[in-house]
N, C-alpha and C positions, 0 to 999 in steps of 0.2 A: 685643120679640123674645126670647122665652124658650122653654124647653121643647124640644120636638123640633126646631123650626126652628133655634134657636141651636146645638144639638148637631150639626146636619147641615150647618153651614157647611163648605165644602171637600169635600163629598161629592156623589155623583150620586144624584138622587132622581127618583121618578116622580110626575107630577102631571097635572091635567086642564086643558086650554086653556079659559079663560073668555072671552077676547076676542083680538083680533089680537096684542096685546103683553102679555098677562097670563096667569098660570097659577096654579092653586090647588093648594097642597100642605099637607096636615094642617090644612085649614080656613083657611089664610092665603093671601090673594091677593098674588102677587109679580110684579113687572115683569120682562119678558124683555128683556135688554140686547142691543142691536145685532142684532135678529132679522132675518136675511136669508131665512128660510124662511117659507112660508105654511102655517098649520095650520087645521084645521077646529075650530069650537067643540065642546067636549066630547071632543076627541081626547086620548088619553093619550100623553104623551111623557116622555122622560128629559131632565133638565137638571142642570147643575152650579150649586151655590149658593155665593155669595160676597158680600162687602161691596164696594160700589163706593167711589169716592174720597170720596163724601159720607157714607160710613158706612151706606148703605142696603142692605138685603138685596135682591139681584137674582139672576136666573137666567140662565144661558147655555145655548144649545143646542149649543155646542161642548163636547164631552166629553173632558177631558184624561185621559191615562194616569196622571199623578201626581195623587193625591187624598189625603185623610186616611186612606183605607183601602188605598191601593196605591201602588207605586213606578212611576215613569216617567221617561223622558229629557226634560230641559228645556234649551233652548238659552240660553246666557249672552248677554244683550243689552247689559249695561253693567257696568262695574267701578268701584266707588267704594272706594278704599283705606281710608278711615276708617269705612266701613260694612260692606262685603262686596261681593257681586255680585247683580245682579238677573237672574232667569231667566224665560223665557216658557214657560208650560206648555201653550200652545195656545189660551188664551182671550183674545180681542182686548181690548187695552187693560188687561190685568191682569198686569203683571210683578210677580214675587214675590221678596222679599229672601232670600238665603242669608247669614246673619250672618257677619261675619269670624271669630267664635268657632267657626264650623263649618268654617273653611278652614285650610289648613296655616299653620304659624307663619312660614314663609319665603314672602314674597310673590312670589319668583321662580318658584314653582310654582303660583301662583294661576291659575285659568282665565282665558282671554282671551275677548273677544267671538267668538262662533261655536263655542266649545267646548260640550260637553254634560255636564250633571251628572245622575246618577241619584238622584232625590229623591222624598220623600213630603212631605205637607203637615201642618202643625200650626196650631192657632189660639192666639192669645194671649188674655188675659183680656177684651179688647175685641172678640174675634171676628175680628181681622185675621189673615190667612194668612201663614205663614212656611214656607220650604222647608228641609228637612233632608236632607243627603246620606246615602245608605245607609251603614251601618256594616259592618265585617267580620263581626260576629256575625249580622247580618240576611242577608248574602249566604250564609253557610254554612248557615243554617237552611233555606234554600230552594235548596240546591245541586243542580244537575242535572249528572250525569256526562257528560263529553265522550267521544265514541267514539274508539277507538284509532286509527282511520284518519285522525285529525287530525294525526298526526305528520308533520312536514316541510311541512305546508300553510301558506300565507300567508293570514291572516284579518284582518278589520277588528276593531279593539278600541278601547275607551275606558277611560281611567284613572279609577277611582273612589276610589283612595287613593294619595296621593303621599308617599313618605317616602324618607329617605336609605338605608334598608335595602332598598328596592326599590319597584316600582310594582305595585299590585294592579289588575287590569283585568277587564273583562267583554267577551266577544266579542259580535258581532252576534247570535249564536244564544243568548246568555245564559249561556255557560260561564264559569267563574271561572278566572283565570290570574294569573301573576306574572312580572315581569321583574327578574332579579337585576341589581345595578349593573354586574357584569362583562359583561352582555349589552346594554349601552346606552352610547352615547358621552356622552350628557347626560341629566339627569333630566327625564322628561316632565312636563308640567303636569297638574294635576288637571283631568279633563274633556277632555283632548286626544284627538283622533281620530288613530289610527295604524294602520298595517299592519305586522304582526309575524309572524315565523315560529315555528311550534310546534316546540320542541326536545325536549319530553318530555310524555307523557301519563301522569300519575301514577296510582297504584292507586286513590286516592280520587276520580278523575275530574276533578281540576283539571289545569291546563296550565302548563307553563313556556314562556316566549317569549324570543326573541332579536330585537333590533333591528339586529344586526350583518348586513351584506350577505352574501349567499351568492355567493361567487366561487371559481373554481378555485384562484386564488392563495392564498386564505385557507385552504383545505384543505391546500394544500402548506405553508403557513406553520405550521399546527398539526402536520403530520406531521414537518416539520423540527425543530420544537421538541421533540417527543417523542423523535426519533432522537438529537438532541444530548444530551438528558437521559440516554438510555441509554449513550451513549459516555462521558459524564462519570461514570457509575456502574458501570463495569466491564461494560457491556453487559446489565445486569439492572435491572428495576424490579418492585416488588411491586404493580403495577397491571395489570388486564386489562379487557376489555370487560364483565366482571361486577362490577367494583369499585364501591364506594359513590360516588355522585355528589359528595358533599362532599369525599371524599379526592381525587378527580380535580380538583375545583375548587381545593382548597388547594394542589395541586402545580402545576397548569398554568394556573389562572385561565380555564378553558374549561368548557363544559357537558359532561355525559356523552355527549350525542348528538354533539357536535363531536369529542370524544375518540374515540368509536367509529368515526366516519367517517375520521379521520386514521389510526387504528390499522389500519382495514381497508385503507386505501391502502398502508400499509407492508407489510402481510401479502400483499397482492396483488402487490406488487413483490418479494416474497420477501426483504425486508430483516429482518423480525422474525418471531418465532413465539411462541405462548403455550403454556406448559407448567407444570403443578403450581402454578397460581395466580399465575404470574409471566409477564412479557413479556421476552424475551431477543433479542438480536441474533443473526441466523443467520450462521454463518461458512462 
């Protein structure tokens, strides 16, 4: 098992059917595993190549998204704390290990069964497949900008990087997003499936999300917080709806979108006004 065949383990290749359960690729005849389809002899089809439990090269007619050449979502099917987690890429009977070295240091945010990891495949020296979660650099290399009309939408997301600094996520559409710790009650797991609200569409096309519930009382709470701050500071603050999001977060621990909603409520009630780069209480 050398040359092109060895190099193509974990990839999708084209071959010619030679019998009911064999296919020829690059001059080598390979068994087709768990073949549920019927093919004609000499028919050309695509198959996924891998090593079975006996270490034999086999082909599958199930074509996974996650390969050596591409990333795809894989479902977590088992968790072994001393090893890592096994994921199903869509090939029957072929669960693949994501090493514990590729997972967060804190097991509290490890994925659970049913979660999904965005992975590609690699082979070790013996040709065995391993799964590797996507990195931040790889996400940014293939970044697709989210449309501005995503603001305030609730969308399905999955966590591809879990840290104390925040949770990096991908939407169902493939857009990259981030959840700041202030916008979550607890740290989501790596691979967890969530529904989150878009609170900012940034200039680079990435998204900021919140897991905080949207309720009228929460807007009132933010508005009251801002008004109390104004009262405690002689009715004036050097923040407006044009202020830097980081300054707003440092002052009120809320996102700029939440700040703008609360400020808009206060202005609609004619309690405050903005002038000369400041917000002041109306008397």
